C-alpha positions in Angstrom: 40.5 -66.0 -6.8 40.6 -64.9 -3.1 37.9 -66.8 -1.1 36.9 -66.0 2.5 34.2 -67.3 4.9 32.8 -65.0 7.5 30.7 -66.1 10.3 29.0 -63.5 12.6 25.6 -62.3 14.1 23.6 -59.8 12.5 20.2 -58.1 12.9 18.0 -58.6 9.7 14.3 -57.5 9.7 14.3 -57.0 13.4 15.7 -60.5 14.2 19.0 -61.9 15.1 20.5 -64.3 12.6 23.7 -66.3 12.7 25.2 -65.4 9.1 27.7 -67.7 7.3 28.9 -65.9 4.1 31.4 -66.8 1.3 33.1 -63.9 -0.2 35.0 -64.3 -3.7 37.3 -61.6 -4.5 35.2 -59.5 -1.8 32.0 -60.1 -3.7 29.2 -62.0 -1.6 28.8 -65.4 -3.5 26.9 -67.5 -1.0 25.1 -66.9 2.2 23.3 -68.7 4.9 21.0 -67.3 7.7 20.0 -69.1 10.7 17.6 -67.6 13.1 19.3 -67.8 16.5 16.0 -68.5 18.3 15.1 -71.3 15.8 17.6 -74.0 15.0 17.8 -75.7 11.6 16.8 -79.4 11.5 18.6 -80.3 8.3 20.7 -83.3 8.6 19.4 -84.3 12.0 18.5 -88.2 12.5 15.3 -89.0 14.4 13.2 -92.0 15.6 10.3 -91.1 13.5 6.8 -92.7 13.5 4.8 -93.4 10.3 1.6 -91.7 10.7 0.2 -92.3 7.2 1.2 -94.3 4.1 0.0 -93.1 0.7 0.4 -95.7 -1.9 -0.7 -93.7 -4.7 2.3 -91.3 -4.5 4.6 -94.2 -3.1 5.3 -92.1 0.0 4.7 -91.9 3.7 4.2 -89.2 6.3 6.3 -89.7 9.3 6.4 -87.6 12.6 9.6 -86.7 14.0 8.1 -84.8 16.9 4.4 -84.8 18.3 2.6 -83.0 15.4 5.6 -82.3 13.4 5.0 -84.2 10.0 7.6 -85.0 7.4 7.4 -86.6 3.9 9.2 -89.8 3.2 9.4 -91.2 -0.4 9.2 -95.1 -0.1 12.0 -95.2 -2.6 14.2 -93.8 0.0 13.1 -96.5 2.6 14.1 -99.8 0.9 16.5 -100.9 3.8 15.4 -98.8 7.0 16.7 -99.0 10.6 13.5 -100.0 12.4 13.2 -99.3 16.0 9.7 -100.9 16.0 8.4 -102.9 13.0 4.8 -104.4 12.8 5.2 -106.6 9.8 8.4 -108.0 8.4 9.4 -106.6 5.0 6.7 -103.8 4.8 6.3 -100.4 6.1 3.1 -100.0 8.3 1.5 -97.3 10.0 2.7 -96.9 13.5 6.3 -98.4 12.6 9.1 -96.5 14.1 12.4 -96.1 12.1 15.5 -93.8 11.8 14.9 -90.9 9.4 17.2 -88.0 8.4 16.0 -84.7 7.3 17.4 -84.0 3.8 15.3 -81.0 2.8 13.7 -78.1 5.1 10.3 -77.2 4.9 9.6 -74.8 2.1 6.4 -72.6 2.3 3.5 -75.0 2.7 5.6 -78.1 2.0 6.7 -80.3 5.0 10.3 -81.2 5.5 11.5 -84.2 3.5 13.2 -87.1 5.3 15.0 -90.3 4.1 15.7 -93.7 5.7 19.1 -93.5 3.7 21.3 -92.1 6.4 24.6 -90.1 5.9 27.5 -89.3 8.2 29.4 -86.5 6.6 33.1 -85.7 7.0 35.1 -83.1 5.1 36.7 -85.7 2.7 34.4 -88.8 3.2 30.7 -89.4 3.5 29.3 -92.7 5.0 25.9 -93.8 3.5 23.6 -96.6 4.4 21.5 -98.7 1.9 24.1 -98.0 -1.0 27.0 -100.2 0.1 29.3 -99.3 -2.9 32.4 -97.0 -3.1 31.9 -93.9 -4.9 34.5 -91.7 -5.9 34.1 -88.0 -7.1 33.9 -88.0 -10.9 36.0 -84.7 -10.8 39.1 -86.4 -9.7 41.6 -87.7 -12.1 41.8 -91.4 -12.9 45.2 -91.8 -11.1 43.7 -90.4 -7.9 40.6 -92.6 -8.4 42.7 -95.7 -8.5 44.6 -94.6 -5.5 41.2 -94.4 -3.5 39.9 -97.6 -4.8 43.0 -99.3 -3.3 42.8 -97.2 0.0 38.9 -98.0 0.7 38.1 -101.2 -1.4 37.8 -103.4 1.8 36.5 -100.5 4.1 32.6 -100.5 3.1 30.5 -103.2 4.9 27.2 -104.9 4.5 25.1 -102.0 5.6 27.0 -99.0 4.4 29.1 -97.6 1.6 31.4 -94.7 1.1 31.6 -91.4 -1.0 35.0 -89.8 -1.5 34.7 -86.2 -2.1 36.8 -84.1 -4.6 38.7 -82.2 -2.0 40.0 -85.6 -0.7 42.4 -85.7 -3.7 44.6 -83.0 -2.0 45.2 -84.9 1.2 47.4 -87.6 2.5 46.0 -91.2 2.9 46.6 -90.8 6.6 44.3 -87.8 7.1 41.6 -89.6 5.1 41.7 -92.7 7.0 41.6 -90.7 10.3 38.4 -89.2 9.2 37.0 -92.5 7.9 37.8 -94.1 11.3 36.0 -91.3 13.1 32.9 -91.5 10.9 32.7 -95.2 11.2 32.8 -95.0 14.8 29.9 -92.9 14.9 28.0 -95.3 12.6 29.0 -98.3 15.0 27.7 -96.3 18.0 24.3 -95.5 16.2 23.8 -99.3 15.2 24.6 -100.2 18.9 22.1 -97.7 20.5 19.3 -96.9 18.0 16.9 -99.8 19.0 16.8 -98.8 22.5 15.8 -95.1 21.9 12.3 -93.7 22.4 10.2 -92.5 19.5 10.9 -88.9 18.5 14.6 -89.1 19.9 17.4 -87.4 18.1 20.0 -89.9 17.2 22.2 -87.4 15.5 22.2 -83.7 15.8 23.6 -82.0 12.8 26.1 -79.4 13.7 25.2 -75.6 12.9 24.6 -74.4 9.4 28.2 -72.9 9.6 29.7 -76.3 9.9 27.5 -78.0 7.2 28.4 -74.7 5.1 32.1 -75.5 5.6 32.0 -79.1 5.0 30.3 -78.6 1.6 33.1 -76.6 0.3 36.6 -77.2 -0.9 38.4 -75.6 1.9 41.9 -75.8 0.2 40.6 -73.0 -1.9 39.6 -70.9 1.0 42.1 -68.3 2.1 40.6 -67.6 5.6 37.7 -68.4 7.8 37.0 -65.6 10.2 34.4 -65.2 13.0 33.9 -63.0 16.0 32.1 -65.7 17.9 34.5 -67.4 20.4 32.4 -70.6 20.7 32.1 -71.0 17.0 36.0 -70.4 16.6 36.8 -73.0 19.1 34.3 -75.5 17.5 35.8 -75.0 14.0 39.3 -75.2 15.4 38.2 -78.5 17.1 37.0 -79.9 13.7 40.2 -79.0 12.1 42.5 -80.2 14.8 45.5 -82.0 13.0 44.5 -80.9 9.6 47.1 -78.4 8.7 47.0 -76.0 7.0 43.3 -75.8 7.5 43.5 -75.0 11.2 45.9 -72.1 10.5 43.1 -70.5 8.3 40.8 -70.1 11.1 40.9 -66.6 12.7 39.2 -65.0 15.6 38.2 -61.4 14.9 38.3 -59.1 17.9 38.3 -55.6 16.8 35.9 -53.8 19.1 36.1 -50.6 17.1 34.7 -52.1 13.9 32.3 -55.0 13.9 33.0 -58.0 11.5 29.7 -57.5 9.8 30.5 -53.7 9.1 34.0 -54.7 7.8 32.5 -56.8 5.2 29.3 -54.7 4.6 27.4 -57.8 5.3 23.9 -56.4 6.1 23.9 -54.2 3.1 24.8 -56.9 0.9 22.2 -59.3 2.2 19.6 -56.6 1.9 20.7 -56.2 -1.8 20.3 -59.9 -2.3 16.6 -59.8 -1.2 15.7 -57.0 -3.5 13.8 -57.6 -6.6 15.8 -55.6 -9.1 19.5 -56.5 -9.7 21.5 -53.9 -11.8 24.1 -55.0 -14.3 27.3 -53.1 -15.3 25.9 -52.7 -18.8 23.0 -50.5 -17.4 20.4 -53.2 -18.0 18.9 -55.1 -15.0 17.3 -58.2 -13.8 13.8 -58.6 -12.1 13.5 -61.6 -9.8 10.1 -62.7 -8.7 9.6 -66.0 -6.7 6.3 -67.6 -6.9 4.7 -70.5 -5.2 5.5 -72.8 -8.3 8.7 -71.4 -9.8 11.0 -68.3 -9.9 10.7 -65.9 -13.0 13.6 -63.7 -14.0 13.1 -61.0 -16.6 16.2 -59.5 -18.4 15.3 -55.7 -19.2 17.8 -53.7 -21.4 16.9 -50.5 -19.5 16.2 -47.2 -21.1 19.5 -46.5 -22.8 20.6 -48.9 -25.9 24.4 -48.3 -26.4 25.7 -48.6 -30.0 24.3 -51.3 -32.4 21.0 -52.8 -30.9 21.7 -56.4 -31.8 25.3 -56.3 -30.4 24.0 -54.6 -27.2 21.4 -57.0 -26.7 23.8 -59.9 -27.1 26.2 -58.3 -24.6 23.4 -57.8 -22.1 22.2 -61.4 -22.4 25.7 -62.8 -21.9 26.2 -60.6 -18.8 22.9 -61.5 -17.5 23.6 -65.2 -18.0 26.5 -64.8 -15.6 24.7 -62.8 -13.1 21.6 -65.1 -13.0 23.9 -68.0 -12.2 25.3 -65.9 -9.4 21.9 -64.9 -8.1 20.6 -68.5 -8.0 23.4 -69.4 -5.7 23.4 -66.2 -3.7 19.6 -66.2 -3.0 19.5 -70.0 -2.9 16.8 -70.1 -5.6 15.7 -73.8 -6.2 13.3 -75.8 -8.4 12.2 -74.4 -11.6 13.4 -71.0 -12.9 12.2 -69.4 -16.1 14.1 -66.6 -17.6 12.9 -64.2 -20.1 16.2 -63.0 -22.0 16.1 -60.3 -24.6 15.1 -61.6 -28.0 18.2 -61.7 -30.2 16.5 -63.2 -33.2 19.6 -65.3 -34.0 20.0 -69.1 -33.4 23.9 -68.7 -33.4 23.6 -66.1 -30.5 21.1 -68.2 -28.8 23.2 -71.3 -28.7 26.1 -69.1 -27.4 23.9 -67.8 -24.6 22.9 -71.4 -23.8 26.5 -72.5 -23.5 27.4 -69.5 -21.4 24.6 -70.2 -19.0 25.7 -73.8 -18.7 29.4 -72.8 -18.1 28.4 -70.4 -15.2 25.9 -73.0 -13.7 28.7 -75.5 -13.3 30.3 -73.5 -10.7 27.4 -73.9 -8.5 28.1 -76.6 -5.7 24.3 -77.3 -5.8 23.3 -79.3 -8.9 21.8 -76.7 -11.3 21.1 -77.2 -15.2 19.9 -75.2 -18.1 17.5 -77.4 -20.0 16.5 -75.6 -23.1 14.5 -72.6 -24.6 10.9 -73.0 -24.9 8.8 -72.2 -28.1 8.4 -68.9 -26.8 12.1 -68.3 -26.2 12.1 -68.7 -22.4 15.0 -70.3 -20.8 14.3 -73.2 -18.5 16.7 -73.8 -15.6 16.4 -76.3 -12.7 18.2 -76.1 -9.4 18.0 -79.0 -6.7 16.2 -78.0 -3.6 18.2 -78.5 -0.5 17.5 -75.4 1.9 15.1 -72.6 2.1 15.6 -69.6 -0.3 17.4 -66.6 1.3 14.2 -64.7 1.5 12.4 -67.3 3.4 15.5 -67.7 5.7 15.1 -64.2 7.0 11.2 -63.9 6.9 
């Protein structure tokens, strides 16, 4: 499968956005839109001040800027880095501590922060609080053993490491170079954070496009193309010394045809914002987000082709694949309820469930089919990390 990442600016709903898009065989698979006048705070580390502790929900509200409140689960604050602490061993209102934004604000919900901090590389992630060495379960045992030997003495009393799946394709020297870079950043943080003022930014996350790239297996990507000179140089710098990755980065410079038009980007994003999604069979999906969950209805359309039972089965299996794709494309998170066409067969229902599970596995964000309800509705969950696409371009 041919994969390309396209990074360019586009006008959507009368606003300019920096768009990062993944194409798989020329089909839009994943997209992130960042308002050029409003930077994302996801991944940033701040000196936050606890404004309120709510013991009933085991949580605290933390200000990361004057009047900007965030939500902190106390389960994510077992070993915080305090800048100012009132009482030893207990979080208190007025305390100042380092927190990292792990979820963006969604609708009326405040951003979520954690006192568990991470420094992310392409192959290795440094984590605080959890001081163990974690290795991707997707790697074969032979490579896991190699990484245990490589990193067994490289964790510390206040940090652990996670080795990503794509690390398995690279030499030890490349991984250690990245580890050394990340560990230096963490050491600098520890030397300086206590002397910073409240609301200071201790770590500014790179743009959405860099987080987008870091979260991918770039060995599977054929090309990363942008028409923005500064972004091109930043990505080249990130890949410095990491061949063949650096050779995949291209600067698009055709003045006759914009990069966005070359890939039909605006049209494809507009389609991803529509309520109705047509299937090749002539059936269609109706996708409706609500405050609490997302509802998807599978509609057979007007024409039933051939045997009705077989047709409904084909439509449902096609819909299962498209639903998994749409969840990722639209970044639909939380609870999703799907009303498939009733097939009246437990055997066909089991096949549908298995098909849905298989397609959800391809999603880099944890997503799972749970079960069918007594009413025959499919229950799906997908981890909330970023705003859904329709909120990104509001």
